[in-house]
N, C-alpha and C positions, 0 to 999 in steps of 0.2 A: 307447268300445267296447274289448273286452278284449284282450289283447295275446295276438294268435292265431299260431296255430302258424307261417301263413303268412310273418305278419309279424317271426315271431321266424327265421323260416330268411334270411328279406331281412335282417334288421337282420345278422344275421351275416354273408352274404357281403357286406355292404356294409362292416364292419369289418374281415374279411381283405383285401378290393380296396384299402380306407382305409391299410392296416398297407403292403402293398405300394409306396403312393404317396407317401407323407406322406414319408419321411426325405430333408430334403437333402444331407445328408452320409451318406458311405460307410457301406455296409450292415453291421448287426452283429450277432453271436451273441446268444442268449441264454437259468435253471430254472430247498394242502397247500393242506408246506403244510403244500390246504391248506389246509400248513402247517400250514413249517411247513405239509405237506403240503398245497392246496389245494387242480379247485377246489381246497388247500391249499398248495393250497399247501396246507405241513404244520405241525400244531402238531408242537413238538417234545416228545419224550417223553421222562420224567424218569425215565430208566433208563441212566445211568451207563455201564454194562457193558456197553453195546448201542452207547454214542457210540462212530462212527469216529475213531480217531485222530488225536491236535490235529496230526500232521507228517507229509505225504505221504510215498510209497515214491515211491524212487525214479525216473523218467518213465523209460521203455523206452526201450531203445533205435534210435533214429532215429526218434522220436516226441518233434517240438519240444515246447515246452513251451507250453499256450495253445492245443494243438489239438486238432481232433476226428479221429476215429479210426470208420469202421462197424465195425460186428460182425454176424453172423449173424442174419438176420430171425428174426423168431418167425412163429410158423405164422399167424397171422390179424394182416388188417389191423386193425388196434382206433384208435376216436377215443371218450373219456368212460370208458376201461378206469380203473384204479388203480394203484399200484405200490406194493409193501409192503418194508421191504430185513426180511429174517428174519433172525432170531437167529446162526444159523449160517452169514451173509452169502451168500445165494443174495436173488433178488430174484422177486415172487410179484406176478405180473401179472393181472391177472383181469377177465372181462365187457368192457363195451362193445360196437364194434361197427365194419361200415364205412358204405355209403351210407346214408342217409336219419338218419344217427345226431345230427344236429342239430337233427332235429323230435324235439318230445315223445312221436311215437309209432311215432320208429324203429325198425329192430330193434334187439335187445338177445341178447348172447352171454351163456351160461353157461360159456364154456371157461376153463379158465386156463390157463397156463405159467411156471415159472421158468427165472431167467439164473442160470447159476453163475459169480460171474466167474474163480475157476481154471481156468474150461477153455474162457468166453468164448462159451457155446452157451448154446442154450435146448432145454429139455426139458417137455411135455408135461406136466400136474398135473391133478387132479381135477376135474369138474364141478362146479361151482356145483349146490347146489340151485335158484335162480331165477336166468334169465334178467335180464342186469342193464344197465344203461348210466347214465353220470352219476349214480353210487353212491356210497360213501365207502366205504373198508377204514381199519380201525387198530389198529395192535399193541398189543396187551394186554398187561399185567406175566407174564403165564405164559410171553408168547412165541406165541399162537396170535392171530387175525388176525379181528377182526369186522365183518362185511360189514352192509351197510343201507342200505335205500331204492333211489333208482335211479328215473328216466323213468316213468311211469305209477302212482306214488303207493304202492309197493309197504311193505305194514307187515311180509312176515319179514324176518327178520334170521337170518345163519348164520353158523357159525365152522367155521375154518380152520385144524387141529392138524397144525404142519409134524411132528409127529415120527410122526403114521400116515399124513398127506397123505391125510385123509378131510375131507369137510363135513359139520356135524351141525345139524340145526336149534336155535335160541337162543328167547328170547323175542322177543313181536313188541310194534311200537312202537305206543300207543294210538292215533295220529295218522298216515297215511299220509305214508310221507320218501319225496318225489320225489326230481328234480333241486335242483343248487343248495343244498340243508342243507347246516350243517357236523357237523363230529364229530373231539371235542379230548376225547383223554387229560387227564383231573385228576391230581394229582399222587396222590389217594388210590385210584385205579386206576381209576374208574369211567369213564363215556364220556359227556359232554353233546354231545348232539345239537340243533339250535337251525335253526329256518326251513327254508328251502326253498320249491320249487313241487310240488304232490301232482298235478296234473292238466295238460290240457293245455292251458288257457287260461290267463292268467298271474290267480294269485289266490296270491300270499306267504305265510306261515306265521309268527305271532311265538310259536309255542309251542316250549317247549323238554321235551327228556326224559331222565333220566340211565339209563344202562345198568350194572346193577351183575354183575361174571362171576360172584361168588361164587354168588349165586342167578340169574342168568342171566333176571332181571325187570329192568320198564323201570316207572318212577315216575317222573310229573309233577312237574316246578318250574315254579316262575314262566315266564309269558314276557317277552318282550322287550318292550321301550314301542314298536317299530318292527317290524313285518310283513316279512320280506327273504328274497331270496334271492341267489345267488350274491354271495353276503359274502365275508367270512373270519375265521374266529377263531385266538386264537394265547394259547397259553398262556404268561403272563407271568412271572418270575420268583418273585413274593411268591404266587402260584398259583388269581390270578386269572385270568377269559379275557377278551380285547379284542376282539369282533365291531365288524367295519368297515364301512361303506358297502351295497354291494349294493342290487338294484331292491326299490324298496318302491312299491305300490299309489297312486297317485293320482287317483282320479274317473276308478276303470277304466284308469289307463294304467301303462304301468312307467317310474316315473322314477328312475335313481340319483341314491339316498341319502347322505347329506354325515356324518350322525350318525352316531355311536361310542355304546357300552356298554360297559358291563363288568357281569361276572358272580364274585358270591364263592359257591366251593360252600359256604363252611362258614354263610352263615347261608339260601342259596339264590336271594339278590334279585340284580335287574339296577339298575344303578343309570347316566344319563346322565353320559357323559364328554365333552368340549369335541368338538365337531364339525370335520372338513376343512373343508381351503380350496375345494376342490371333491367335486362328488358321482363315486360310482366305481363299477364293474360290473363284473365279471368283471378286478377289479383283484388283486395278488399281495400278501400282506403276511408279512413276516421276521424273526425277533426276532434281535437285534444282538448280538454279546459284549457289550456295556456295558449291554443290558438295554433300550435301543430298541426300536420296531419300525420297522421302512421297508415302507411303503407305495407301491406304484407302479405307472404305468400303470392299465388297465382304460377302458371305455365314460364319461364322464362327460355324456353324454346331450343333446348340442347337432349331432349330427352328426359328431365328428371324433373322434380316439383319443387319448388323454390321455400326453404326453411328460412329464408333473412327474411329479415324486415327493416324498412327504414323509416326516417322521420324528416317532412319537408318544414323548411321553415319560412311560411312568408317575409317577415322581416327582414332576409338574406338572402331567399329566395335560392338558398342551398339546400342539400339534401345530406346529412349522416346514417352513417348503420347504426343500430341498434340492436338488442340483444337478439337473437336467433328464435324463432317458436321451436317448442320441443319435441316438436312434427312438423312436418312439411304439411301447406297446405294448398290445393290447387284448385281449378276451377269448381266450383258453385259453393265455396264456402262462405261464411258469414262472419262480420264482424259488427260487434253493437256495445256504443258505449254507456256503461252502467253509471246509475249515479253518482256511485262514490268516487268516478272518475278513472275508473280502472277500464278495460274491453275485452272483451268475451266472443274470443273467436269459436268458430261451430262447425264442423263438418269431420264425421269420423270420427273426430275425439274432440275435448275443448279444452283449451286453456285461457288464461288470463294477464296480459298485461297492465305491468305498475309502470307508469308513468314515472314516478318518482324514483326509480331502481333503474328504468329499461330493463326489465324482465318479465320473463314468462313464467308461470307456472301452472302443472294441470289442475283441474278442476273435477269433478264427479263425471266419469262417463257417462252419455247421453243414452237416453232408452232408446233410442234405434241409431244405427251409424246410417247417416245423411247426409247427400250434397244435392245441389240445387233448389233445396229449403228456402226458407223465408225466416225471421228472426224479429221479431218486431217485440220492442220496450213497454210495458205496460205502467199504468200509472202509479199500479202500487210497489213498482220496482223489478217484479218479476220480469223474465222474457220469453215470449210465446213462439219456441220453434214448431214449424207446422210442414208436412210432406214431405218432398224429397225424393231421393234415389239412391239405390247400392247397387254395387255390382256382387250378384248373387252368387260367390265362388267360384265367378268363371262362366254360370251358366246362362249368363243374360241379366240385365238389370231390371231390377225390382222395386216398383214403386209402391212410397207409403202414403197413407190416407192419415194415419197418425198424428198425433201432437204428445208434445210436451213443455212443461215450465220448468225456468232455471228459478232458483229462489238464491238470490245472491249473498255473499259472505258478509256484506256490512249491513248497517241500518240497527234500527233501534232494540 
């Protein structure tokens, strides 16, 4: 039988409940992507002028390093939204929704708003042309933001121009881009969109398309070897894209995949690389300063939530285990590379990964327990976490309009 909407919602509830119950250590806080915005986790953008400074600003008086502080609330409670750091330092938050957004047919919002780090306040932005949830948003080299897909299998794409504050339609994808796809900015300015689940039943895509900002058009490129959704895509230093895990279709059932493959923009082809030690769905992937990729958490498909993490080395094409998270983190957590080279994982709780020793340590507890939120590294080195949901003690999902700032331990 197909992976139904009801089963998807039930699985998500189990994931959230398990996240609250599996840890035997003290709770920890956690960042696309994905990445690499998300689902980014967020892929890194090859735009050095927009990269946050390598050193942090001084921690504000009265705020301890490693602490979370609440900021003003968004106008709308959101989950399945996106957050994009604009060239002027503001954060554009787009779409998402509240109750039932975990379902493929749940409410979708066309609303958008922006956060100003200078005043720590939110202000309304122009509404999108299409209402969206679980879509992707990619900052292009010209400073505009490309929004693609979302639940329901939308083909329409649109662009936000910060200079005018307006949305305009751009070319439509040839394949409906549903939830769980990835969008990666390539070194030449094009955007690679891969995989996803276009409908209400589980039927992942293997297809991939390229968006050309100069023409506003999409062209097909080679398909992946494995159909997948809720995978991650990470731009490597050599310009290739590493796609990892996600839900694949085996005899009509969703099975977290351990496979990984590489896309080469110069040839337009995919090649297989080593498989992970475990299958993962809804995990995060973060490009580290040494060029390796840290993959953490997710759903391994055995009824648990992954507490393990592993490293991919592009030079050898191999995976190695690294220190386990202090707490299991499933679907909807985030991972953010901080200016000091550590990685902040957030969702339910928060913790930090130190590459130099390969270990995780807990950090201050988040102001609100949340999954399905966004985490954005700001120019001053703080991290803005916004929206999300939690399982409200078995009484149903509670959705957040709240936001908070994480103040890293490093800096001047």
